[in-house]
PADREN-170608 format. One line per 10 residues: their letters; for each residue x, y, z of N, C-alpha, C, CB. Coordinates in steps of 0.001 Angstrom, whole numbers, plus 500000, padded with zeros to 6 digits. Glycine has a CB too. Example, Ala and Ser with C-alpha at 12.3 -4.5 7.8 and 13.67 -1.06 7.14 Angstrom:
as> 513190 494310 507800 512300 495500 507800 513200 496700 507800 511308 495527 509046 | 512850 497750 507080 513670 498940 507140 512900 500030 507870 514084 499402 505725
//
This chain:
xxxxxxxxxx> 500867 498823 500010 499988 500014 500002 500905 501234 499991 498995 500040 501265 | 500630 502139 499093 501465 503346 499036 501207 504170 500290 501170 504188 497744 | 502210 504957 500645 502191 505690 501892 501012 506683 502007 503490 506425 502046 | 500713 507413 500935 499616 508382 501010 498261 507690 501183 499596 509255 499750 | 498082 506520 500533 496825 505773 500715 496745 505221 502140 496715 504613 499678 | 497859 504752 502652 497895 504274 504030 497529 505379 504999 499269 503720 504367 | 498095 506576 504794 497784 507707 505656 496308 508119 505553 498679 508887 505303 | 495789 508054 504341 494373 508415 504154 493442 507420 504894 494024 508445 502631 | 493774 506161 504800 492940 505155 505499 493105 505312 507001 493324 503702 505063 | 494341 505526 507468 494556 505751 508912 493761 506941 509384 496047 505963 509224
xxxxxxxxxx> 493746 507997 508638 492992 509201 509011 491488 508879 509089 493252 510351 507984 | 490981 508188 508099 489552 507859 508093 489194 506907 509236 489157 507234 506749 | 490092 505989 509580 489851 505066 510693 489822 505877 512005 490961 503939 510746 | 490736 506801 512183 490726 507653 513361 489436 508431 513474 491895 508601 513333 | 489007 509014 512358 487744 509749 512347 486583 508851 512707 487506 510380 510987 | 486614 507626 512221 485571 506641 512533 485461 506458 514038 485868 505285 511847 | 486572 506194 514665 486558 505930 516123 486276 507172 516930 487883 505341 516568 | 486482 508361 516351 486121 509628 517001 484688 510015 516712 487049 510743 516549 | 483952 509154 516012 482564 509443 515609 482463 510745 514846 481652 509497 516829 | 483426 510989 513944 483480 512223 513160 483170 511997 511692 484837 512858 513293
xxxxxxxxxx> 482702 510829 511331 482340 510529 509949 480841 510551 509802 482901 509171 509509 | 480381 510995 508658 478947 510910 508317 478577 509427 508145 478619 511733 506995 | 477312 509119 508264 476857 507753 508164 477322 507067 506862 475351 507720 508259 | 477229 507799 505779 477618 507218 504492 479142 506929 504464 477222 508182 503327 | 479931 507813 505087 481377 507603 505133 481726 506428 506078 482095 508907 505595 | 480954 506278 507147 481166 505150 508043 480911 503827 507330 480265 505270 509270 | 479813 503779 506605 479456 502559 505876 480478 502264 504784 478050 502686 505263 | 480950 503292 504090 481964 503110 503065 483250 502524 503678 482259 504454 502362 | 483661 503091 504804 484870 502604 505472 484710 501164 505925 485210 503488 506668 | 483564 500853 506540 483334 499471 506991 483326 498491 505844 482026 499373 507742
xxxxxxxxxx> 482802 498890 504687 482813 498023 503518 484264 497808 503043 481942 498631 502380 | 485044 498865 503093 486450 498746 502707 487208 497844 503680 487108 500132 502648 | 486898 497952 504948 487553 497104 505953 487210 495643 505712 487138 497521 507381 | 485971 495361 505313 485539 493993 505033 486219 493414 503801 484038 493952 504852 | 486530 494248 502834 487030 493789 501557 488556 493828 501408 486419 494600 500493 | 489222 494684 502186 490645 494938 501993 491390 494516 503276 490908 496459 501651 | 492200 493463 503181 492916 492971 504367 493880 494029 504955 493703 491699 504005 | 494493 494849 504115 495401 495877 504667 494622 496948 505427 496227 496534 503537 | 493458 497309 504899 492610 498277 505579 492096 497644 506903 491408 498719 504646 | 491727 496399 506827 491246 495695 508011 492325 495665 509107 490818 494260 507640
xxxxxxxxxx> 493578 495478 508691 494693 495443 509659 494843 496822 510335 496036 495034 508944 | 494756 497880 509555 494846 499240 510108 493700 499477 511105 494803 500306 508961 | 492493 499079 510716 491308 499240 511544 491480 498482 512879 490051 498736 510786 | 491875 497207 512782 492024 496371 513979 493124 496927 514902 492350 494909 513575 | 494204 497417 514304 495300 497967 515102 494812 499160 515903 496486 498372 514203 | 494068 500077 515252 493543 501256 515897 492543 500858 517012 492871 502176 514852 | 491678 499912 516677 490659 499466 517634 491339 498844 518862 489684 498441 516967 | 492357 498001 518651 493093 497401 519757 493807 498465 520609 494108 496392 519219 | 494383 499443 519956 495090 500517 520663 494094 501286 521543 495796 501485 519648 | 492964 501652 520972 491975 502433 521743 491397 501605 522888 490832 502923 520822
xxxxxxxxxx> 491156 500336 522666 490660 499467 523741 491714 499327 524855 490285 498068 523174 | 492981 499223 524471 494028 499141 525474 494033 500405 526343 495401 498939 524801 | 493983 501557 525694 494004 502820 526440 492786 502905 527347 494044 504034 525476 | 491626 502581 526793 490379 502661 527569 490395 501757 528776 489198 502311 526701 | 490959 500550 528642 490904 499562 529696 492114 499578 530649 490777 498218 529083 | 493193 500264 530290 494415 500171 531109 494929 501488 531630 495488 499531 530326 | 494409 502606 531129 494879 503874 531590 493784 504532 532433 495290 504764 530407 | 494144 504901 533610 493159 505540 534501 493583 506982 534759 493023 504755 535853 | 492600 507833 534829 492872 509234 535157 492914 509360 536663 491799 510193 534542 | 493792 510208 537114 493841 510411 538568 492582 511151 539019 495124 511208 538981
xxxxxxxxxx> 492148 510815 540197 490968 511501 540733 491417 512780 541419 490182 510587 541725 | 490519 513745 541383 490802 515012 542047 489746 515268 543114 490844 516177 541026 | 490133 515923 544137 489232 516200 545259 488286 517335 544875 490036 516565 546547 | 487153 517331 545548 486187 518411 545322 486764 519750 545789 484856 518113 546057 | 487625 519691 546790 488299 520940 547245 489194 521528 546154 489149 520666 548515 | 489866 520673 545429 490714 521167 544332 489845 521794 543241 491578 520014 543738 | 488764 521148 542899 487845 521674 541888 487317 523026 542342 486671 520687 541630 | 486891 523109 543591 486376 524355 544126 487456 525444 544086 485868 524149 545563 | 488677 525097 544445 489769 526052 544455 490039 526592 543056 491025 525410 545023 | 490011 525710 542057 490239 526153 540688 489090 527036 540226 490404 524951 539747
xxxxxxx> 487891 526647 540480 486755 527476 540105 486801 528842 540774 485464 526775 540456 | 487156 528849 542056 487258 530128 542773 488329 531038 542186 487555 529880 544242 | 489447 530409 541770 490530 531214 541245 490231 531812 539860 491773 530384 541179 | 489258 531219 539151 488873 531801 537871 487454 532368 537925 488980 530756 536761 | 486942 532496 539122 485621 533105 539395 484462 532436 538677 485645 534551 539011 | 484397 531141 538742 483258 530392 538213 482441 529868 539392 483730 529214 537284 | 481144 530054 539317 480325 529566 540412 479220 528732 539911 479782 530685 541220
//
């Protein structure tokens, strides 16, 4: 797969997982994933990466006092 085509597919796959594609574009991409093994590999790699992040990376919790302090310092109530 040429590099520009690979980058285009990678970009479309990222947009897919960010829910930034129109329905017709989503369906077109999914059809391409079903028919093209290289596209499918890119799709699966991105899906696995996002699942790993979602399941293994945790955000630190912050106290309500910290939130209040930040809001107070920027005058949000």
